[in-house]
N, C-alpha and C positions, 0 to 999 in steps of 0.2 A: 710652528706648523700652523697652516691656515686651514680653516674649515669653510667650505663653500656649501651653503644650504641647498638642498635639492628641492625641486618643485614638488608640489603636492601630487601632481599627476604621476611623476616617476615613482614617488614613494608608494602611492596606492597600488600601482600596477605591480610592483615587485612584491608587496605583501600579499596581494591576492594570489599571485602565482604560487607562493609558498604555502598558502593556507589550503589550497585545493589540490589534492593529489590527482594525477591523471588516472582515469579508469580504463580498463581494457575495453575495446569495443564489444558490444553485445548485439546479438541478433534479435532486434526488437521487431515485433510484428508490424506490418505496414498499416497505416491508418485506413479505416474503412473495411478492413478484412476482419471477420469474426475471429475471436480467440478460440482456438481449438481445445484448450484445456489449461490446467493450472500451471504447467511449465511456461507457457507463453505469458500468462499473467505475471508470473514471477520475474520473467525477463524485463518486463516493463517496470515492475516495482523496484528491482535491483538497480535499474538505471535512474530511478527517482530518489532513492534513499540518500541521506547525507553521508559524506565521506570526510572525515572519519565518522563512524557510527555515533548516533545520538538518540535519545529517547524521542520517538515520533511515531505517528501512524500515517500510512499512505493509503489513499482510497483511489482505486481505478474505477471511474464511472463509465458504464457501458449501456448500450441500448438493449432492447429485448433480444436481439440477434447476437449479442456479446461483442459488438463493435465499439471501439473507444469513442467517447463523446468529447474529448479534448484533453487538456493537461490533467495530470493527476492532482488530487487534493492532498496536500501535506500538512498535517497538524503537528507542529513542533511541541514537544513535551508530552504529548498524549501517549501514554504507555501502559496505564493500568486498565483493568476491565471497566471501572467506573468512567474513566476518561474516554474510552472507546464507546461506551454507551452514550455519553454526552454527544459524541460525534454522530451517533445515530439520529439525534434530533435534527442536526443540520442536513443529514442525508434524507430524512423524512420530509423536510421542507423542500428540498430539491425535487423529491419525487412528486410532491403536490403541485409544484410549479412547472415542471418540465415533463411533458407526456412521453418524451423519447427516452427518459431515464428508466431503464428496465432491469438493470443488474449492477452489482458492485462487488469488487474484490478488495479486501482490506489486508494490510500487513502492518504489524507493530514491531518496531525495532526496540529491543531491550538490552542494550550493551551490558555484558557482564552478568546478566540474570539467567541466561540459558533459554531454551525453548520448551521448557516443561509447562504443560498445561495445568493451570491452577484451577481450583473449584470456582473461583469468581469468573475466570475466563469462560468456562463452560456455560455458566449461567448467563453471562453477558451474550455469548454467541447465540444461545437459544432465544433469548429475548429480542436481540437485534433481528434475527432471522424472521421471527414471528411479526414484529412490529413493521419491518420493511415490507414483508409479504402482504400485509393488510393494505399497503399503499401501491401494490403492484410492482414492487422492486424486489428482485431476488438477490439474497446474499449468497454468492457462489462459494466463497471461502474466506477465511481469515487466517493469515499466516503469522506465526511468531518467528522473529528473526534475531539471531545472535551468533557472532563468531563464525560467519560463513555457513551457518545451518539455518534451515527453514523447516518449520513444522506446520502441518495443516490442522487447524482446529476442527474442520469438518471431518477429516479422516479419523481424528482421535475421539470424536464424539459420536455422531450418528452415521458417518460413512456414506451419507446419501450423495450420490454423484449428480450434480446439477448442471454439468456442462453439456454442450450440444453434441459433442463426440461421444463415442462409446467409452466406458471406463476401462482402465487397464485390466488385464486378465490375471493379475497376481493374486 
């Protein structure tokens, strides 16, 4: 039996196709259009998170009118409250350098750990919200993601609606 080696190009393209599962199309808000609320932010985030899920935090950078400023920032491995606080330093630097950066939505993927809000998460959320606000950047929300579930840290802590649209009436 003879073995004919395959070219690198063929080998790589096949392995990439197997490593990345196809995602169903999502209704992502158009660039330049302000996000109306957390559902639209989650659509962007869900399009950006890794598949299969891995420990990471996604940041959606927005202007003051809640329009996207470009690609999402994805921090591989950042899943604990302390790691998300470290990301706050990077966001703060961005806020100091870019006058158009006015708001951010965060989402942390924690595969297998659930979406339960931990005391460290709550403390990190308040600190991030405070520190970013001092730079003129609004932390609209921080979502915890796992197993197809998303939990809003904002709703579970202060419940303060910071979106441009009216809050739901539930």
